[in-house]
C-alpha positions as CSV (number, residue, x, y, z in Angstrom):
1,M,47.9,27.2,84.0
2,R,49.0,30.8,83.7
3,E,46.4,33.7,84.1
4,G,45.3,35.6,80.8
5,G,47.0,33.5,78.3
6,L,46.8,34.1,74.5
7,E,44.8,30.9,73.8
8,A,41.2,31.0,72.6
9,P,38.7,30.1,75.1
10,T,37.6,26.4,75.2
11,R,33.7,26.2,75.7
12,H,32.6,23.0,77.3
13,P,29.3,21.8,76.3
14,L,26.4,21.9,78.9
15,D,25.4,18.7,80.3
16,W,21.8,19.4,80.4
17,R,20.6,15.8,80.1
18,N,22.4,15.0,83.4
19,P,20.1,15.1,86.3
20,A,23.0,16.7,88.3
21,F,22.8,19.7,86.1
22,Y,19.5,20.7,87.8
23,D,20.6,20.2,91.3
24,A,19.7,23.3,93.1
25,D,22.4,23.1,95.8
26,A,25.1,22.2,93.4
27,L,24.0,25.1,91.2
28,D,24.4,27.6,94.3
29,D,27.7,26.1,95.2
30,E,28.8,26.9,91.5
31,L,27.2,30.3,91.5
32,R,29.0,31.3,94.8
33,R,32.4,30.0,93.6
34,V,32.0,31.9,90.2
35,F,30.5,35.1,91.9
36,D,33.5,35.1,94.4
37,I,36.2,35.0,91.6
38,C,34.4,37.6,89.7
39,H,34.1,39.8,92.9
40,T,37.8,39.5,93.6
41,C,38.9,40.3,89.9
42,R,36.4,42.9,88.7
43,R,37.6,43.1,85.2
44,C,34.3,42.8,83.7
45,F,32.8,45.8,85.6
46,N,32.0,47.8,82.3
47,L,30.2,45.0,80.5
48,C,26.5,43.9,81.0
49,D,24.5,45.1,83.9
50,S,25.1,41.8,85.7
51,F,28.5,42.7,87.0
52,P,27.8,46.1,88.5
53,R,24.8,44.5,90.2
54,L,27.0,41.7,91.5
55,F,29.6,44.1,92.8
56,V,26.9,46.1,94.5
57,L,25.6,42.9,96.0
58,F,28.9,42.1,97.6
59,D,29.7,45.8,98.6
60,E,26.3,46.3,100.3
61,S,26.7,43.1,102.3
62,D,27.6,43.1,105.9
63,S,31.0,42.0,105.6
64,G,31.7,42.9,101.9
65,E,32.4,39.2,101.1
66,L,30.4,36.0,100.1
67,D,29.6,34.7,103.4
68,S,27.3,37.6,104.2
69,V,25.5,37.5,100.6
70,D,22.1,35.7,100.5
71,S,21.4,33.5,97.6
72,L,18.0,35.3,96.9
73,G,20.2,38.3,95.8
74,F,21.5,36.3,92.8
75,K,18.4,36.5,90.9
76,P,18.7,40.1,89.7
77,V,22.4,39.4,88.7
78,I,21.2,36.7,86.5
79,D,18.2,38.3,85.1
80,A,20.6,41.2,84.0
81,C,22.6,39.1,81.9
82,T,22.1,39.3,78.2
83,L,24.0,36.3,77.2
84,C,26.3,38.4,74.8
85,D,29.6,36.3,75.7
86,M,31.5,39.4,76.0
87,C,32.9,38.4,79.5
88,Y,33.7,34.9,78.2
89,M,35.3,35.8,74.8
90,T,37.3,39.1,75.7
91,K,37.5,39.9,79.4
92,C,37.7,37.1,81.7
93,P,41.3,35.8,82.2
94,Y,39.8,32.6,84.0
95,V,37.9,30.9,81.1
96,P,38.8,27.4,80.2
97,P,41.6,26.3,79.6
98,H,42.4,28.0,83.0
99,E,42.0,25.8,86.2
100,F,39.3,28.0,87.4
101,N,37.2,27.1,84.4
102,I,34.7,30.3,84.6
103,D,32.0,30.3,82.0
104,F,29.6,32.9,83.1
105,P,27.0,32.8,80.2
106,N,26.6,28.9,80.6
107,L,26.3,29.4,84.3
108,M,23.4,31.8,83.6
109,L,21.9,29.6,81.3
110,R,22.0,26.8,83.9
111,Y,20.4,29.0,86.2
112,R,17.4,29.7,84.0
113,A,17.2,26.1,83.2
114,V,16.9,25.2,86.8
115,E,14.5,28.1,87.4
116,H,12.3,26.8,84.4
117,R,12.3,23.0,85.6
118,V,11.1,24.2,89.1
119,G,8.3,26.2,87.4
120,K,9.6,29.5,88.3
121,T,9.5,30.9,84.7
122,G,6.5,33.3,83.8
123,W,4.2,32.5,81.0
124,A,5.7,35.0,78.6
125,Q,9.2,33.7,79.0
126,A,7.9,30.1,78.4
127,Q,6.3,31.1,75.1
128,L,9.2,33.1,73.9
129,A,11.5,29.9,74.6
130,R,9.4,27.8,72.2
131,T,11.5,28.8,69.3
132,D,10.5,26.0,66.8
133,R,6.8,27.0,67.2
134,N,7.6,30.7,67.0
135,G,9.4,30.3,63.9
136,H,6.7,28.6,62.1
137,A,4.1,31.2,63.4
138,D,6.2,34.2,62.0
139,R,6.4,32.2,58.6
140,R,2.8,32.7,58.4
141,L,2.7,36.4,59.2
142,P,2.1,38.7,56.0
143,R,5.1,40.9,55.2
144,P,4.6,44.7,54.0
145,G,3.4,44.7,50.4
146,Q,2.4,41.1,50.4
147,A,-1.1,40.0,50.3
148,G,-0.7,36.3,51.5
149,G,0.9,34.8,54.5
150,D,3.3,32.6,53.3
151,R,6.5,34.8,52.6
152,H,8.2,32.0,50.4
153,R,5.4,32.2,47.8
154,P,6.5,34.2,45.1
155,R,4.7,37.7,44.8
156,R,3.1,38.8,41.5
157,I,4.5,42.1,40.6
158,R,2.6,44.6,38.3
159,P,4.7,45.6,35.1
160,Y,6.0,49.1,35.3
161,D,3.8,51.4,33.3
162,G,6.3,54.2,32.8
163,H,4.1,56.7,34.7
164,G,5.3,56.3,38.3
165,A,5.5,53.4,40.9
166,R,3.6,50.2,40.5
167,R,0.1,50.9,41.8
168,P,-3.3,49.5,41.2
169,R,-5.0,51.3,38.3
170,S,-7.7,53.4,39.8
171,P,-9.9,55.5,37.8
172,G,-8.2,58.8,38.9
173,R,-5.0,57.1,38.1
174,R,-6.0,56.2,34.7
175,F,-7.3,59.8,34.2
176,R,-3.9,61.3,35.1
177,V,-2.0,59.0,32.9
178,A,-4.3,59.8,29.7
179,I,-3.8,63.4,30.4
180,S,-0.1,63.1,30.8
181,N,-0.2,61.0,27.4
182,Q,-2.2,63.6,25.8
183,L,0.2,66.6,26.8
184,K,3.0,64.6,25.6
185,A,1.6,64.0,22.2
186,E,0.8,67.7,21.9
187,R,4.4,68.7,22.2
């Protein structure tokens, strides 16, 4: 396999139902393999903040290589990943079908899944991850200019009266409309 071919990247599905997916030791080995390749290449230095943090982590280590980097230092690198896929889709020459099989965003997802399984996810992150529930809650919130909470219900619109925007008929508004009509009739 040659480096940086013109073929489209091949994304392999996450095997999240496999118990080995959540093995912390296997995850650490994969993180170290991928981070070592990223540290050697450094083409992605100008993408999200994960890569500068990763490179600083290596540069500030005792030997400047992977052997002196503690695995606890990986957390800020992973937290900085926005899962935008720019590294995977445009920059990395080692994405599948390359033999190195680098999929940085999927590896970040795997780390976060293991972290969640162990119970290290904060309450706010756990609530934001409940997308099915949150989508239903959003449906019930009122929208601007809408009286009810269900946005799929048709909204009653007052007919245009020719004297401005559609507003409720207050006594002051009725008075201004009457004066306006009288002035028009006198002309």
